[in-house]
C-alpha positions as CSV (number, residue, x, y, z in Angstrom):
1,X,-27.4,0.4,-36.4
2,X,-24.1,2.1,-35.6
3,X,-21.8,3.2,-38.3
4,X,-18.1,2.4,-38.4
5,X,-17.0,5.8,-37.0
6,X,-19.4,5.5,-34.1
7,X,-18.0,2.0,-33.2
8,X,-14.3,2.7,-33.8
9,X,-14.0,5.8,-31.6
10,X,-15.1,4.1,-28.4
11,X,-12.9,1.1,-29.2
12,X,-10.0,3.5,-29.7
13,X,-10.7,5.1,-26.3
14,X,-10.9,1.7,-24.6
15,X,-7.5,0.7,-26.2
16,X,-6.0,4.1,-25.1
17,X,-7.2,3.5,-21.5
18,X,-5.8,0.0,-21.5
19,X,-2.4,1.2,-22.8
20,X,-2.2,4.1,-20.3
21,X,-3.2,1.7,-17.5
22,X,-0.5,-0.8,-18.5
23,X,2.1,2.0,-18.7
24,X,1.2,3.2,-15.2
25,X,1.3,-0.3,-13.8
26,X,4.6,-1.1,-15.4
27,X,6.0,2.2,-14.2
28,X,5.0,1.4,-10.7
29,X,6.4,-2.1,-10.9
30,X,9.8,-0.9,-12.2
31,X,10.0,1.9,-9.6
32,X,9.1,-0.5,-6.8
33,X,11.7,-2.9,-8.1
34,X,14.4,-0.3,-7.7
35,X,13.1,0.6,-4.2
36,X,11.9,4.1,-4.8
37,X,9.5,5.1,-2.0
38,X,5.9,5.8,-3.1
39,X,6.1,3.7,-6.2
40,X,3.3,1.4,-5.1
41,X,0.9,4.4,-5.5
42,X,1.3,4.1,-9.3
43,X,0.3,0.5,-9.2
44,X,-2.8,1.3,-7.1
45,X,-3.7,4.2,-9.4
46,X,-3.5,1.9,-12.4
47,X,-5.5,-0.8,-10.8
48,X,-8.2,1.7,-9.8
49,X,-8.2,3.9,-12.8
50,X,-8.4,1.4,-15.6
51,X,-11.5,-0.5,-14.7
52,X,-13.4,2.7,-13.9
53,X,-12.4,4.4,-17.2
54,X,-13.2,1.2,-19.0
55,X,-16.7,1.1,-17.6
56,X,-17.2,4.8,-18.3
57,X,-16.1,4.3,-21.9
58,X,-18.4,1.3,-22.3
59,X,-21.3,3.3,-20.9
60,X,-20.7,6.2,-23.3
61,X,-20.1,4.0,-26.3
62,X,-23.8,2.9,-26.3
């Protein structure tokens, strides 16, 4: 059985990845709204990075 510290660290990592992904997505959305070229790259990075990091964290949290 896992202790509290072994459970809380992966959950903290998952939360951190979710917050970083949301920040990247919102940054891309705001930059695209103001017409800055290349802003959609931030949205694609967020959409690709977050699920991959989430799956990696879930795999290492076992």
